[in-house]
C-alpha positions in Angstrom: 181.8 102.8 56.8 180.2 99.5 56.1 179.5 99.1 59.8 177.6 102.4 59.9 175.6 101.5 56.8 174.6 98.2 58.5 173.7 100.0 61.7 171.5 102.5 59.8 169.8 99.7 57.9 169.1 97.9 61.1 167.7 101.1 62.7 165.5 101.8 59.7 164.1 98.3 59.9 163.4 98.7 63.6 161.6 102.0 63.0 159.5 100.4 60.3 158.6 97.5 62.6 157.7 99.8 65.4 155.6 102.0 63.1 153.7 98.9 62.0 153.1 97.9 65.7 151.9 101.4 66.6 149.5 101.5 63.7 148.1 98.1 64.6 147.7 99.2 68.2 145.9 102.4 67.2 143.5 100.3 65.2 142.9 98.0 68.1 142.3 100.9 70.5 139.8 102.5 68.1 137.9 99.2 67.8 137.9 98.8 71.6 136.7 102.3 72.1 133.8 101.6 69.7 132.9 98.5 71.6 133.0 100.2 75.0 130.8 103.0 73.7 128.3 100.4 72.4 128.3 98.5 75.7 127.8 101.8 77.6 124.9 102.7 75.4 123.4 99.3 75.7 123.7 99.4 79.5 122.2 102.9 79.7 119.2 101.7 77.6 118.8 98.6 79.8 118.8 100.8 82.9 116.3 103.2 81.4 114.0 100.3 80.4 114.1 98.9 83.9 113.6 102.3 85.6 116.9 102.7 87.3 116.7 103.1 91.1 119.0 105.5 92.8 118.9 105.4 96.6 119.7 108.5 98.6 119.9 108.9 102.3 118.1 106.3 104.5 115.9 104.8 101.7 115.9 101.0 101.7 116.4 99.1 98.5 113.3 97.2 97.2 114.5 93.8 98.4 113.9 94.8 102.1 
């Protein structure tokens, strides 16, 4: 019986540890998503300010 109680205590601690890790990772993912969105918005604004050039067909880029 003592062996089972020890095993259950160990498993409960493992679950608590894993729960903490998952929570921390969820926070990190949320922060990284915010940063990516900010960078995407910044890049879109930069491209809009520079007049983004999209080349279709046989058009030559401006450096030619």
